[in-house]
mmCIF file of the N, C-alpha and C atoms, coordinates in Angstrom:
data_MODEL
# 
_entry.id   MODEL 
# 
loop_
_atom_site.group_PDB 
_atom_site.id 
_atom_site.type_symbol 
_atom_site.label_atom_id 
_atom_site.label_alt_id 
_atom_site.label_comp_id 
_atom_site.label_asym_id 
_atom_site.label_entity_id 
_atom_site.label_seq_id 
_atom_site.pdbx_PDB_ins_code 
_atom_site.Cartn_x 
_atom_site.Cartn_y 
_atom_site.Cartn_z 
_atom_site.occupancy 
_atom_site.B_iso_or_equiv 
_atom_site.pdbx_formal_charge 
_atom_site.auth_seq_id 
_atom_site.auth_comp_id 
_atom_site.auth_asym_id 
_atom_site.auth_atom_id 
_atom_site.pdbx_PDB_model_num 
ATOM 1   N N  . UNK A 1 1  ? 256.176 83.163  91.635 1.00 0.00 ? 1  UNK A N  1 
ATOM 2   C CA . UNK A 1 1  ? 256.775 84.449  91.338 1.00 0.00 ? 1  UNK A CA 1 
ATOM 3   C C  . UNK A 1 1  ? 257.562 84.148  89.995 1.00 0.00 ? 1  UNK A C  1 
ATOM 4   N N  . UNK A 1 2  ? 257.445 85.130  89.154 1.00 0.00 ? 2  UNK A N  1 
ATOM 5   C CA . UNK A 1 2  ? 258.134 85.089  87.849 1.00 0.00 ? 2  UNK A CA 1 
ATOM 6   C C  . UNK A 1 2  ? 259.504 85.929  87.918 1.00 0.00 ? 2  UNK A C  1 
ATOM 7   N N  . UNK A 1 3  ? 260.484 85.463  87.400 1.00 0.00 ? 3  UNK A N  1 
ATOM 8   C CA . UNK A 1 3  ? 261.825 86.190  87.540 1.00 0.00 ? 3  UNK A CA 1 
ATOM 9   C C  . UNK A 1 3  ? 262.024 86.846  86.098 1.00 0.00 ? 3  UNK A C  1 
ATOM 10  N N  . UNK A 1 4  ? 262.228 88.164  86.064 1.00 0.00 ? 4  UNK A N  1 
ATOM 11  C CA . UNK A 1 4  ? 262.462 88.856  84.798 1.00 0.00 ? 4  UNK A CA 1 
ATOM 12  C C  . UNK A 1 4  ? 263.812 89.168  84.640 1.00 0.00 ? 4  UNK A C  1 
ATOM 13  N N  . UNK A 1 5  ? 264.403 88.931  83.477 1.00 0.00 ? 5  UNK A N  1 
ATOM 14  C CA . UNK A 1 5  ? 265.711 89.192  83.110 1.00 0.00 ? 5  UNK A CA 1 
ATOM 15  C C  . UNK A 1 5  ? 266.004 90.648  82.772 1.00 0.00 ? 5  UNK A C  1 
ATOM 16  N N  . UNK A 1 6  ? 266.594 91.466  83.629 1.00 0.00 ? 6  UNK A N  1 
ATOM 17  C CA . UNK A 1 6  ? 266.663 92.931  83.446 1.00 0.00 ? 6  UNK A CA 1 
ATOM 18  C C  . UNK A 1 6  ? 267.827 93.288  82.605 1.00 0.00 ? 6  UNK A C  1 
ATOM 19  N N  . UNK A 1 7  ? 268.707 92.267  82.081 1.00 0.00 ? 7  UNK A N  1 
ATOM 20  C CA . UNK A 1 7  ? 269.886 92.572  81.301 1.00 0.00 ? 7  UNK A CA 1 
ATOM 21  C C  . UNK A 1 7  ? 269.502 92.844  79.823 1.00 0.00 ? 7  UNK A C  1 
ATOM 22  N N  . UNK A 1 8  ? 268.253 92.476  79.451 1.00 0.00 ? 8  UNK A N  1 
ATOM 23  C CA . UNK A 1 8  ? 267.883 92.578  78.115 1.00 0.00 ? 8  UNK A CA 1 
ATOM 24  C C  . UNK A 1 8  ? 267.042 93.988  77.878 1.00 0.00 ? 8  UNK A C  1 
ATOM 25  N N  . UNK A 1 9  ? 267.862 94.985  77.580 1.00 0.00 ? 9  UNK A N  1 
ATOM 26  C CA . UNK A 1 9  ? 267.221 96.335  77.483 1.00 0.00 ? 9  UNK A CA 1 
ATOM 27  C C  . UNK A 1 9  ? 266.279 96.526  76.270 1.00 0.00 ? 9  UNK A C  1 
ATOM 28  N N  . UNK A 1 10 ? 266.446 95.772  75.208 1.00 0.00 ? 10 UNK A N  1 
ATOM 29  C CA . UNK A 1 10 ? 265.685 95.700  74.094 1.00 0.00 ? 10 UNK A CA 1 
ATOM 30  C C  . UNK A 1 10 ? 264.263 95.296  74.264 1.00 0.00 ? 10 UNK A C  1 
ATOM 31  N N  . UNK A 1 11 ? 264.132 94.363  75.196 1.00 0.00 ? 11 UNK A N  1 
ATOM 32  C CA . UNK A 1 11 ? 262.739 93.977  75.577 1.00 0.00 ? 11 UNK A CA 1 
ATOM 33  C C  . UNK A 1 11 ? 262.011 94.971  76.420 1.00 0.00 ? 11 UNK A C  1 
ATOM 34  N N  . UNK A 1 12 ? 262.717 95.683  77.360 1.00 0.00 ? 12 UNK A N  1 
ATOM 35  C CA . UNK A 1 12 ? 262.232 96.642  78.283 1.00 0.00 ? 12 UNK A CA 1 
ATOM 36  C C  . UNK A 1 12 ? 261.852 97.895  77.664 1.00 0.00 ? 12 UNK A C  1 
ATOM 37  N N  . UNK A 1 13 ? 262.615 98.297  76.595 1.00 0.00 ? 13 UNK A N  1 
ATOM 38  C CA . UNK A 1 13 ? 262.451 99.616  75.946 1.00 0.00 ? 13 UNK A CA 1 
ATOM 39  C C  . UNK A 1 13 ? 261.576 99.370  74.681 1.00 0.00 ? 13 UNK A C  1 
ATOM 40  N N  . UNK A 1 14 ? 260.291 99.637  74.623 1.00 0.00 ? 14 UNK A N  1 
ATOM 41  C CA . UNK A 1 14 ? 259.448 99.503  73.468 1.00 0.00 ? 14 UNK A CA 1 
ATOM 42  C C  . UNK A 1 14 ? 259.678 100.629 72.596 1.00 0.00 ? 14 UNK A C  1 
ATOM 43  N N  . UNK A 1 15 ? 259.641 100.385 71.309 1.00 0.00 ? 15 UNK A N  1 
ATOM 44  C CA . UNK A 1 15 ? 259.770 101.551 70.354 1.00 0.00 ? 15 UNK A CA 1 
ATOM 45  C C  . UNK A 1 15 ? 258.419 102.232 70.185 1.00 0.00 ? 15 UNK A C  1 
ATOM 46  N N  . UNK A 1 16 ? 258.344 103.538 69.993 1.00 0.00 ? 16 UNK A N  1 
ATOM 47  C CA . UNK A 1 16 ? 257.231 104.331 69.703 1.00 0.00 ? 16 UNK A CA 1 
ATOM 48  C C  . UNK A 1 16 ? 256.596 103.897 68.417 1.00 0.00 ? 16 UNK A C  1 
ATOM 49  N N  . UNK A 1 17 ? 255.226 103.893 68.445 1.00 0.00 ? 17 UNK A N  1 
ATOM 50  C CA . UNK A 1 17 ? 254.550 103.605 67.213 1.00 0.00 ? 17 UNK A CA 1 
ATOM 51  C C  . UNK A 1 17 ? 254.677 104.681 66.105 1.00 0.00 ? 17 UNK A C  1 
ATOM 52  N N  . UNK A 1 18 ? 254.701 104.278 64.832 1.00 0.00 ? 18 UNK A N  1 
ATOM 53  C CA . UNK A 1 18 ? 254.729 105.303 63.717 1.00 0.00 ? 18 UNK A CA 1 
ATOM 54  C C  . UNK A 1 18 ? 253.622 106.315 63.774 1.00 0.00 ? 18 UNK A C  1 
ATOM 55  N N  . UNK A 1 19 ? 252.466 105.834 64.161 1.00 0.00 ? 19 UNK A N  1 
ATOM 56  C CA . UNK A 1 19 ? 251.249 106.728 64.326 1.00 0.00 ? 19 UNK A CA 1 
ATOM 57  C C  . UNK A 1 19 ? 251.583 107.858 65.309 1.00 0.00 ? 19 UNK A C  1 
ATOM 58  N N  . UNK A 1 20 ? 252.142 107.524 66.457 1.00 0.00 ? 20 UNK A N  1 
ATOM 59  C CA . UNK A 1 20 ? 252.461 108.452 67.466 1.00 0.00 ? 20 UNK A CA 1 
ATOM 60  C C  . UNK A 1 20 ? 253.525 109.501 66.978 1.00 0.00 ? 20 UNK A C  1 
ATOM 61  N N  . UNK A 1 21 ? 254.638 108.868 66.321 1.00 0.00 ? 21 UNK A N  1 
ATOM 62  C CA . UNK A 1 21 ? 255.658 109.747 65.755 1.00 0.00 ? 21 UNK A CA 1 
ATOM 63  C C  . UNK A 1 21 ? 255.316 110.600 64.776 1.00 0.00 ? 21 UNK A C  1 
ATOM 64  N N  . UNK A 1 22 ? 254.410 110.214 63.876 1.00 0.00 ? 22 UNK A N  1 
ATOM 65  C CA . UNK A 1 22 ? 253.879 111.061 62.749 1.00 0.00 ? 22 UNK A CA 1 
ATOM 66  C C  . UNK A 1 22 ? 252.657 111.981 63.193 1.00 0.00 ? 22 UNK A C  1 
ATOM 67  N N  . UNK A 1 23 ? 252.315 111.840 64.428 1.00 0.00 ? 23 UNK A N  1 
ATOM 68  C CA . UNK A 1 23 ? 251.213 112.732 64.783 1.00 0.00 ? 23 UNK A CA 1 
ATOM 69  C C  . UNK A 1 23 ? 251.627 114.210 64.884 1.00 0.00 ? 23 UNK A C  1 
ATOM 70  N N  . UNK A 1 24 ? 250.555 115.014 65.012 1.00 0.00 ? 24 UNK A N  1 
ATOM 71  C CA . UNK A 1 24 ? 250.748 116.534 65.148 1.00 0.00 ? 24 UNK A CA 1 
ATOM 72  C C  . UNK A 1 24 ? 251.086 116.927 66.527 1.00 0.00 ? 24 UNK A C  1 
ATOM 73  N N  . UNK A 1 25 ? 251.231 116.002 67.426 1.00 0.00 ? 25 UNK A N  1 
ATOM 74  C CA . UNK A 1 25 ? 251.531 116.441 68.882 1.00 0.00 ? 25 UNK A CA 1 
ATOM 75  C C  . UNK A 1 25 ? 252.893 116.908 68.886 1.00 0.00 ? 25 UNK A C  1 
ATOM 76  N N  . UNK A 1 26 ? 253.146 118.117 69.627 1.00 0.00 ? 26 UNK A N  1 
ATOM 77  C CA . UNK A 1 26 ? 254.444 118.663 69.755 1.00 0.00 ? 26 UNK A CA 1 
ATOM 78  C C  . UNK A 1 26 ? 255.377 117.822 70.557 1.00 0.00 ? 26 UNK A C  1 
ATOM 79  N N  . UNK A 1 27 ? 256.760 118.010 70.364 1.00 0.00 ? 27 UNK A N  1 
ATOM 80  C CA . UNK A 1 27 ? 257.631 117.230 71.095 1.00 0.00 ? 27 UNK A CA 1 
ATOM 81  C C  . UNK A 1 27 ? 257.500 117.325 72.603 1.00 0.00 ? 27 UNK A C  1 
ATOM 82  N N  . UNK A 1 28 ? 256.993 118.428 73.075 1.00 0.00 ? 28 UNK A N  1 
ATOM 83  C CA . UNK A 1 28 ? 256.943 118.597 74.531 1.00 0.00 ? 28 UNK A CA 1 
ATOM 84  C C  . UNK A 1 28 ? 255.778 117.823 75.161 1.00 0.00 ? 28 UNK A C  1 
ATOM 85  N N  . UNK A 1 29 ? 254.806 117.300 74.290 1.00 0.00 ? 29 UNK A N  1 
ATOM 86  C CA . UNK A 1 29 ? 253.747 116.597 74.763 1.00 0.00 ? 29 UNK A CA 1 
ATOM 87  C C  . UNK A 1 29 ? 254.028 115.066 74.819 1.00 0.00 ? 29 UNK A C  1 
ATOM 88  N N  . UNK A 1 30 ? 255.240 114.639 74.191 1.00 0.00 ? 30 UNK A N  1 
ATOM 89  C CA . UNK A 1 30 ? 255.613 113.265 74.266 1.00 0.00 ? 30 UNK A CA 1 
ATOM 90  C C  . UNK A 1 30 ? 256.506 112.969 75.444 1.00 0.00 ? 30 UNK A C  1 
ATOM 91  N N  . UNK A 1 31 ? 256.564 111.775 75.892 1.00 0.00 ? 31 UNK A N  1 
ATOM 92  C CA . UNK A 1 31 ? 257.565 111.406 76.881 1.00 0.00 ? 31 UNK A CA 1 
ATOM 93  C C  . UNK A 1 31 ? 258.931 111.394 76.365 1.00 0.00 ? 31 UNK A C  1 
ATOM 94  N N  . UNK A 1 32 ? 259.865 111.511 77.212 1.00 0.00 ? 32 UNK A N  1 
ATOM 95  C CA . UNK A 1 32 ? 261.253 111.456 76.764 1.00 0.00 ? 32 UNK A CA 1 
ATOM 96  C C  . UNK A 1 32 ? 261.724 110.148 76.011 1.00 0.00 ? 32 UNK A C  1 
ATOM 97  N N  . UNK A 1 33 ? 261.268 109.048 76.443 1.00 0.00 ? 33 UNK A N  1 
ATOM 98  C CA . UNK A 1 33 ? 261.629 107.791 75.739 1.00 0.00 ? 33 UNK A CA 1 
ATOM 99  C C  . UNK A 1 33 ? 260.906 107.657 74.396 1.00 0.00 ? 33 UNK A C  1 
ATOM 100 N N  . UNK A 1 34 ? 259.608 108.046 74.379 1.00 0.00 ? 34 UNK A N  1 
ATOM 101 C CA . UNK A 1 34 ? 258.935 108.077 73.032 1.00 0.00 ? 34 UNK A CA 1 
ATOM 102 C C  . UNK A 1 34 ? 259.594 108.961 71.991 1.00 0.00 ? 34 UNK A C  1 
ATOM 103 N N  . UNK A 1 35 ? 259.945 110.243 72.499 1.00 0.00 ? 35 UNK A N  1 
ATOM 104 C CA . UNK A 1 35 ? 260.618 111.243 71.658 1.00 0.00 ? 35 UNK A CA 1 
ATOM 105 C C  . UNK A 1 35 ? 261.810 110.718 71.101 1.00 0.00 ? 35 UNK A C  1 
ATOM 106 N N  . UNK A 1 36 ? 262.725 110.113 72.029 1.00 0.00 ? 36 UNK A N  1 
ATOM 107 C CA . UNK A 1 36 ? 264.062 109.616 71.644 1.00 0.00 ? 36 UNK A CA 1 
ATOM 108 C C  . UNK A 1 36 ? 263.824 108.490 70.600 1.00 0.00 ? 36 UNK A C  1 
ATOM 109 N N  . UNK A 1 37 ? 262.798 107.651 70.771 1.00 0.00 ? 37 UNK A N  1 
ATOM 110 C CA . UNK A 1 37 ? 262.560 106.460 69.810 1.00 0.00 ? 37 UNK A CA 1 
ATOM 111 C C  . UNK A 1 37 ? 262.137 107.036 68.414 1.00 0.00 ? 37 UNK A C  1 
ATOM 112 N N  . UNK A 1 38 ? 261.319 108.034 68.435 1.00 0.00 ? 38 UNK A N  1 
ATOM 113 C CA . UNK A 1 38 ? 260.832 108.660 67.134 1.00 0.00 ? 38 UNK A CA 1 
ATOM 114 C C  . UNK A 1 38 ? 262.005 109.232 66.456 1.00 0.00 ? 38 UNK A C  1 
ATOM 115 N N  . UNK A 1 39 ? 262.868 109.901 67.123 1.00 0.00 ? 39 UNK A N  1 
ATOM 116 C CA . UNK A 1 39 ? 264.019 110.504 66.395 1.00 0.00 ? 39 UNK A CA 1 
ATOM 117 C C  . UNK A 1 39 ? 264.903 109.472 65.922 1.00 0.00 ? 39 UNK A C  1 
ATOM 118 N N  . UNK A 1 40 ? 265.152 108.315 66.666 1.00 0.00 ? 40 UNK A N  1 
ATOM 119 C CA . UNK A 1 40 ? 266.093 107.268 66.250 1.00 0.00 ? 40 UNK A CA 1 
ATOM 120 C C  . UNK A 1 40 ? 265.443 106.536 65.087 1.00 0.00 ? 40 UNK A C  1 
ATOM 121 N N  . UNK A 1 41 ? 264.138 106.547 64.917 1.00 0.00 ? 41 UNK A N  1 
ATOM 122 C CA . UNK A 1 41 ? 263.465 105.767 63.809 1.00 0.00 ? 41 UNK A CA 1 
ATOM 123 C C  . UNK A 1 41 ? 263.617 106.810 62.596 1.00 0.00 ? 41 UNK A C  1 
ATOM 124 N N  . UNK A 1 42 ? 263.979 107.952 62.815 1.00 0.00 ? 42 UNK A N  1 
ATOM 125 C CA . UNK A 1 42 ? 263.891 108.867 61.668 1.00 0.00 ? 42 UNK A CA 1 
ATOM 126 C C  . UNK A 1 42 ? 262.634 109.489 61.292 1.00 0.00 ? 42 UNK A C  1 
ATOM 127 N N  . UNK A 1 43 ? 261.673 109.478 62.321 1.00 0.00 ? 43 UNK A N  1 
ATOM 128 C CA . UNK A 1 43 ? 260.342 110.031 62.046 1.00 0.00 ? 43 UNK A CA 1 
ATOM 129 C C  . UNK A 1 43 ? 260.113 111.466 62.552 1.00 0.00 ? 43 UNK A C  1 
ATOM 130 N N  . UNK A 1 44 ? 260.984 111.883 63.361 1.00 0.00 ? 44 UNK A N  1 
ATOM 131 C CA . UNK A 1 44 ? 260.892 113.177 63.935 1.00 0.00 ? 44 UNK A CA 1 
ATOM 132 C C  . UNK A 1 44 ? 262.384 113.868 63.715 1.00 0.00 ? 44 UNK A C  1 
ATOM 133 N N  . UNK A 1 45 ? 262.327 115.261 63.598 1.00 0.00 ? 45 UNK A N  1 
ATOM 134 C CA . UNK A 1 45 ? 263.580 115.956 63.363 1.00 0.00 ? 45 UNK A CA 1 
ATOM 135 C C  . UNK A 1 45 ? 264.452 115.909 64.673 1.00 0.00 ? 45 UNK A C  1 
ATOM 136 N N  . UNK A 1 46 ? 265.649 115.951 64.545 1.00 0.00 ? 46 UNK A N  1 
ATOM 137 C CA . UNK A 1 46 ? 266.532 116.084 65.691 1.00 0.00 ? 46 UNK A CA 1 
ATOM 138 C C  . UNK A 1 46 ? 266.777 117.506 65.940 1.00 0.00 ? 46 UNK A C  1 
ATOM 139 N N  . UNK A 1 47 ? 267.223 117.787 67.326 1.00 0.00 ? 47 UNK A N  1 
ATOM 140 C CA . UNK A 1 47 ? 267.408 119.178 67.624 1.00 0.00 ? 47 UNK A CA 1 
ATOM 141 C C  . UNK A 1 47 ? 268.820 119.465 68.127 1.00 0.00 ? 47 UNK A C  1 
ATOM 142 N N  . UNK A 1 48 ? 269.289 120.549 68.150 1.00 0.00 ? 48 UNK A N  1 
ATOM 143 C CA . UNK A 1 48 ? 270.666 120.909 68.795 1.00 0.00 ? 48 UNK A CA 1 
ATOM 144 C C  . UNK A 1 48 ? 271.689 121.086 67.699 1.00 0.00 ? 48 UNK A C  1 
ATOM 145 N N  . UNK A 1 49 ? 272.879 121.441 68.128 1.00 0.00 ? 49 UNK A N  1 
ATOM 146 C CA . UNK A 1 49 ? 273.989 121.767 67.291 1.00 0.00 ? 49 UNK A CA 1 
ATOM 147 C C  . UNK A 1 49 ? 274.954 120.496 67.165 1.00 0.00 ? 49 UNK A C  1 
ATOM 148 N N  . UNK A 1 50 ? 274.606 119.362 67.668 1.00 0.00 ? 50 UNK A N  1 
ATOM 149 C CA . UNK A 1 50 ? 275.434 118.251 67.764 1.00 0.00 ? 50 UNK A CA 1 
ATOM 150 C C  . UNK A 1 50 ? 275.804 117.883 66.350 1.00 0.00 ? 50 UNK A C  1 
ATOM 151 N N  . UNK A 1 51 ? 277.038 117.501 66.006 1.00 0.00 ? 51 UNK A N  1 
ATOM 152 C CA . UNK A 1 51 ? 277.448 117.007 64.771 1.00 0.00 ? 51 UNK A CA 1 
ATOM 153 C C  . UNK A 1 51 ? 278.018 115.569 64.907 1.00 0.00 ? 51 UNK A C  1 
ATOM 154 N N  . UNK A 1 52 ? 277.817 114.790 63.854 1.00 0.00 ? 52 UNK A N  1 
ATOM 155 C CA . UNK A 1 52 ? 278.278 113.407 63.826 1.00 0.00 ? 52 UNK A CA 1 
ATOM 156 C C  . UNK A 1 52 ? 278.903 113.164 62.487 1.00 0.00 ? 52 UNK A C  1 
ATOM 157 N N  . UNK A 1 53 ? 279.652 112.167 62.334 1.00 0.00 ? 53 UNK A N  1 
ATOM 158 C CA . UNK A 1 53 ? 280.274 111.809 61.103 1.00 0.00 ? 53 UNK A CA 1 
ATOM 159 C C  . UNK A 1 53 ? 279.289 110.908 60.429 1.00 0.00 ? 53 UNK A C  1 
ATOM 160 N N  . UNK A 1 54 ? 278.797 111.239 59.302 1.00 0.00 ? 54 UNK A N  1 
ATOM 161 C CA . UNK A 1 54 ? 277.881 110.447 58.459 1.00 0.00 ? 54 UNK A CA 1 
ATOM 162 C C  . UNK A 1 54 ? 278.574 110.118 57.161 1.00 0.00 ? 54 UNK A C  1 
ATOM 163 N N  . UNK A 1 55 ? 279.000 108.963 56.973 1.00 0.00 ? 55 UNK A N  1 
ATOM 164 C CA . UNK A 1 55 ? 279.868 108.562 55.938 1.00 0.00 ? 55 UNK A CA 1 
ATOM 165 C C  . UNK A 1 55 ? 281.284 109.091 56.147 1.00 0.00 ? 55 UNK A C  1 
ATOM 166 N N  . UNK A 1 56 ? 281.763 109.933 55.229 1.00 0.00 ? 56 UNK A N  1 
ATOM 167 C CA . UNK A 1 56 ? 283.006 110.568 55.497 1.00 0.00 ? 56 UNK A CA 1 
ATOM 168 C C  . UNK A 1 56 ? 282.904 112.036 55.769 1.00 0.00 ? 56 UNK A C  1 
ATOM 169 N N  . UNK A 1 57 ? 281.675 112.513 55.910 1.00 0.00 ? 57 UNK A N  1 
ATOM 170 C CA . UNK A 1 57 ? 281.509 113.924 56.132 1.00 0.00 ? 57 UNK A CA 1 
ATOM 171 C C  . UNK A 1 57 ? 280.927 114.183 57.449 1.00 0.00 ? 57 UNK A C  1 
ATOM 172 N N  . UNK A 1 58 ? 281.311 115.313 58.101 1.00 0.00 ? 58 UNK A N  1 
ATOM 173 C CA . UNK A 1 58 ? 280.859 115.735 59.361 1.00 0.00 ? 58 UNK A CA 1 
ATOM 174 C C  . UNK A 1 58 ? 279.508 116.544 59.156 1.00 0.00 ? 58 UNK A C  1 
ATOM 175 N N  . UNK A 1 59 ? 278.349 116.058 59.776 1.00 0.00 ? 59 UNK A N  1 
ATOM 176 C CA . UNK A 1 59 ? 277.146 116.764 59.523 1.00 0.00 ? 59 UNK A CA 1 
ATOM 177 C C  . UNK A 1 59 ? 276.495 117.209 60.803 1.00 0.00 ? 59 UNK A C  1 
ATOM 178 N N  . UNK A 1 60 ? 276.045 118.472 60.900 1.00 0.00 ? 60 UNK A N  1 
ATOM 179 C CA . UNK A 1 60 ? 275.250 118.852 61.962 1.00 0.00 ? 60 UNK A CA 1 
ATOM 180 C C  . UNK A 1 60 ? 273.821 118.236 61.911 1.00 0.00 ? 60 UNK A C  1 
ATOM 181 N N  . UNK A 1 61 ? 273.343 117.521 62.835 1.00 0.00 ? 61 UNK A N  1 
ATOM 182 C CA . UNK A 1 61 ? 272.177 116.722 62.716 1.00 0.00 ? 61 UNK A CA 1 
ATOM 183 C C  . UNK A 1 61 ? 270.892 117.537 63.095 1.00 0.00 ? 61 UNK A C  1 
ATOM 184 N N  . UNK A 1 62 ? 271.045 118.632 63.715 1.00 0.00 ? 62 UNK A N  1 
ATOM 185 C CA . UNK A 1 62 ? 269.805 119.418 64.057 1.00 0.00 ? 62 UNK A CA 1 
ATOM 186 C C  . UNK A 1 62 ? 268.969 119.755 62.859 1.00 0.00 ? 62 UNK A C  1 
ATOM 187 N N  . UNK A 1 63 ? 267.647 119.634 63.167 1.00 0.00 ? 63 UNK A N  1 
ATOM 188 C CA . UNK A 1 63 ? 266.670 119.905 62.087 1.00 0.00 ? 63 UNK A CA 1 
ATOM 189 C C  . UNK A 1 63 ? 266.535 118.797 61.015 1.00 0.00 ? 63 UNK A C  1 
ATOM 190 N N  . UNK A 1 64 ? 267.176 117.610 61.027 1.00 0.00 ? 64 UNK A N  1 
ATOM 191 C CA . UNK A 1 64 ? 267.267 116.765 60.076 1.00 0.00 ? 64 UNK A CA 1 
ATOM 192 C C  . UNK A 1 64 ? 266.586 115.393 60.581 1.00 0.00 ? 64 UNK A C  1 
ATOM 193 N N  . UNK A 1 65 ? 266.032 114.557 59.760 1.00 0.00 ? 65 UNK A N  1 
ATOM 194 C CA . UNK A 1 65 ? 265.559 113.318 60.159 1.00 0.00 ? 65 UNK A CA 1 
ATOM 195 C C  . UNK A 1 65 ? 266.545 112.120 59.679 1.00 0.00 ? 65 UNK A C  1 
ATOM 196 N N  . UNK A 1 66 ? 267.379 111.853 60.713 1.00 0.00 ? 66 UNK A N  1 
ATOM 197 C CA . UNK A 1 66 ? 268.522 110.823 60.461 1.00 0.00 ? 66 UNK A CA 1 
ATOM 198 C C  . UNK A 1 66 ? 268.217 109.673 61.339 1.00 0.00 ? 66 UNK A C  1 
ATOM 199 N N  . UNK A 1 67 ? 268.260 108.413 60.904 1.00 0.00 ? 67 UNK A N  1 
ATOM 200 C CA . UNK A 1 67 ? 267.965 107.265 61.648 1.00 0.00 ? 67 UNK A CA 1 
ATOM 201 C C  . UNK A 1 67 ? 269.201 106.921 62.485 1.00 0.00 ? 67 UNK A C  1 
ATOM 202 N N  . UNK A 1 68 ? 269.041 106.326 63.612 1.00 0.00 ? 68 UNK A N  1 
ATOM 203 C CA . UNK A 1 68 ? 270.041 105.723 64.471 1.00 0.00 ? 68 UNK A CA 1 
ATOM 204 C C  . UNK A 1 68 ? 270.524 104.408 63.993 1.00 0.00 ? 68 UNK A C  1 
ATOM 205 N N  . UNK A 1 69 ? 271.631 103.929 64.438 1.00 0.00 ? 69 UNK A N  1 
ATOM 206 C CA . UNK A 1 69 ? 272.111 102.688 64.003 1.00 0.00 ? 69 UNK A CA 1 
ATOM 207 C C  . UNK A 1 69 ? 271.104 101.447 64.172 1.00 0.00 ? 69 UNK A C  1 
ATOM 208 N N  . UNK A 1 70 ? 270.338 101.574 65.285 1.00 0.00 ? 70 UNK A N  1 
ATOM 209 C CA . UNK A 1 70 ? 269.499 100.391 65.654 1.00 0.00 ? 70 UNK A CA 1 
ATOM 210 C C  . UNK A 1 70 ? 268.357 100.226 64.584 1.00 0.00 ? 70 UNK A C  1 
ATOM 211 N N  . UNK A 1 71 ? 268.171 101.259 63.826 1.00 0.00 ? 71 UNK A N  1 
ATOM 212 C CA . UNK A 1 71 ? 267.103 101.310 62.751 1.00 0.00 ? 71 UNK A CA 1 
ATOM 213 C C  . UNK A 1 71 ? 267.695 101.375 61.447 1.00 0.00 ? 71 UNK A C  1 
ATOM 214 N N  . UNK A 1 72 ? 268.930 101.104 61.221 1.00 0.00 ? 72 UNK A N  1 
ATOM 215 C CA . UNK A 1 72 ? 269.606 100.965 59.927 1.00 0.00 ? 72 UNK A CA 1 
ATOM 216 C C  . UNK A 1 72 ? 270.140 102.317 59.498 1.00 0.00 ? 72 UNK A C  1 
ATOM 217 N N  . UNK A 1 73 ? 270.302 103.191 60.313 1.00 0.00 ? 73 UNK A N  1 
ATOM 218 C CA . UNK A 1 73 ? 270.912 104.505 59.928 1.00 0.00 ? 73 UNK A CA 1 
ATOM 219 C C  . UNK A 1 73 ? 272.302 104.760 60.288 1.00 0.00 ? 73 UNK A C  1 
ATOM 220 N N  . UNK A 1 74 ? 272.972 105.853 59.915 1.00 0.00 ? 74 UNK A N  1 
ATOM 221 C CA . UNK A 1 74 ? 274.337 105.979 60.208 1.00 0.00 ? 74 UNK A CA 1 
ATOM 222 C C  . UNK A 1 74 ? 274.834 106.439 61.632 1.00 0.00 ? 74 UNK A C  1 
ATOM 223 N N  . UNK A 1 75 ? 273.838 107.012 62.372 1.00 0.00 ? 75 UNK A N  1 
ATOM 224 C CA . UNK A 1 75 ? 274.222 107.558 63.600 1.00 0.00 ? 75 UNK A CA 1 
ATOM 225 C C  . UNK A 1 75 ? 274.530 106.522 64.670 1.00 0.00 ? 75 UNK A C  1 
ATOM 226 N N  . UNK A 1 76 ? 275.611 106.614 65.420 1.00 0.00 ? 76 UNK A N  1 
ATOM 227 C CA . UNK A 1 76 ? 275.921 105.638 66.405 1.00 0.00 ? 76 UNK A CA 1 
ATOM 228 C C  . UNK A 1 76 ? 275.091 105.693 67.607 1.00 0.00 ? 76 UNK A C  1 
ATOM 229 N N  . UNK A 1 77 ? 274.918 104.563 68.362 1.00 0.00 ? 77 UNK A N  1 
ATOM 230 C CA . UNK A 1 77 ? 274.133 104.499 69.600 1.00 0.00 ? 77 UNK A CA 1 
ATOM 231 C C  . UNK A 1 77 ? 275.069 104.700 70.844 1.00 0.00 ? 77 UNK A C  1 
ATOM 232 N N  . UNK A 1 78 ? 274.935 105.719 71.559 1.00 0.00 ? 78 UNK A N  1 
ATOM 233 C CA . UNK A 1 78 ? 275.780 106.259 72.605 1.00 0.00 ? 78 UNK A CA 1 
ATOM 234 C C  . UNK A 1 78 ? 275.286 105.618 73.962 1.00 0.00 ? 78 UNK A C  1 
ATOM 235 N N  . UNK A 1 79 ? 274.162 104.900 74.056 1.00 0.00 ? 79 UNK A N  1 
ATOM 236 C CA . UNK A 1 79 ? 273.694 104.445 75.405 1.00 0.00 ? 79 UNK A CA 1 
ATOM 237 C C  . UNK A 1 79 ? 274.509 103.388 75.928 1.00 0.00 ? 79 UNK A C  1 
# 
C-alpha cells in the first residue's frame, strides 16, 4: 500500500494545458478547476466586477487577462 501526502496541494492540482486554455471551447464547457487554472495563467479573460490592487492602482479585473501570483502576475492567491 502506497501512502500519498495530501498536504502538497501543488502536486494534486494539475495546471490546465495551454492548448486547452487557448481552444475555442466556451468557459461553460470547461471544468471549474481547468477554467480557474486558465484564468490564473492569464490565458482566459476573468469575469465579474471584482477589483484588486495592481501595483498602486485599483483595477476591475473583469474582461482582462491578468495572471495570478503563482504564474508571476500581480493578483494574490486567496485559496
